[in-house]
C-alpha positions as CSV (number, residue, x, y, z in Angstrom):
1,M,-13.6,-28.6,9.8
2,E,-11.0,-26.9,7.6
3,I,-8.5,-24.4,9.0
4,P,-9.1,-20.9,7.5
5,H,-6.6,-20.0,4.9
6,D,-6.0,-17.6,2.0
7,Y,-3.5,-18.7,-0.7
8,E,-3.7,-15.3,-2.3
9,A,-2.7,-13.5,0.9
10,E,0.2,-16.0,1.4
11,E,1.4,-15.3,-2.2
12,A,1.0,-11.6,-1.6
13,V,3.4,-11.8,1.4
14,N,6.0,-13.7,-0.6
15,G,5.5,-11.4,-3.6
16,S,6.0,-8.3,-1.5
17,L,9.3,-9.8,-0.2
18,L,10.5,-10.1,-3.8
19,L,9.7,-6.4,-4.2
20,G,11.8,-5.3,-1.2
21,A,9.3,-5.4,1.7
22,E,10.6,-6.2,5.2
23,L,10.2,-9.7,6.5
24,P,7.0,-9.9,8.6
25,D,7.1,-11.7,11.9
26,L,5.9,-15.0,10.6
27,L,7.2,-18.6,10.6
28,P,7.1,-20.9,7.6
29,D,4.7,-23.1,9.5
30,D,2.3,-20.2,9.6
31,F,1.5,-20.7,5.9
32,Y,-1.2,-23.2,5.1
33,S,0.4,-23.9,1.7
34,D,3.6,-26.0,2.0
35,Q,4.8,-24.4,-1.2
36,N,4.3,-20.8,0.2
37,G,5.9,-21.8,3.5
38,T,9.0,-23.2,1.6
39,I,9.3,-20.0,-0.4
40,Y,9.1,-17.9,2.8
41,K,11.7,-20.2,4.5
42,A,14.0,-19.6,1.6
43,C,13.5,-15.8,2.1
44,L,14.3,-16.2,5.8
45,D,17.4,-18.2,5.1
46,L,18.7,-15.6,2.6
47,N,18.0,-12.8,5.0
48,K,19.9,-14.6,7.7
49,K,22.9,-14.9,5.4
50,G,22.7,-11.2,4.4
51,V,21.7,-12.1,0.8
52,S,19.2,-9.8,-1.0
53,I,15.8,-11.3,-1.4
54,N,14.7,-11.0,-5.1
55,Q,13.4,-12.9,-8.0
56,I,16.9,-14.3,-8.8
57,T,18.0,-15.4,-5.4
58,V,14.6,-17.0,-4.7
59,S,14.0,-18.9,-7.8
60,P,13.0,-22.4,-8.9
61,N,16.6,-23.2,-9.6
62,N,17.5,-22.4,-5.9
63,D,17.9,-25.6,-3.9
64,K,15.7,-24.2,-1.1
65,V,12.7,-23.9,-3.4
66,K,12.4,-27.2,-5.1
67,L,8.6,-27.4,-4.7
68,I,7.9,-24.7,-7.3
């Protein structure tokens, strides 16, 4: 049996963060997609450092997001 998941919902969460939404109370492991979980973890790490979450700080060139 496959675990229920919704890639589009995961992408919507990450996309909303890039547009300035507050971080939801989730963990990277809550994401079914490893790629989406990695992006979310990068957002958490940036937030912890006090760095703005946006398209530039969370980018494919960022070491935290090598899976994109």
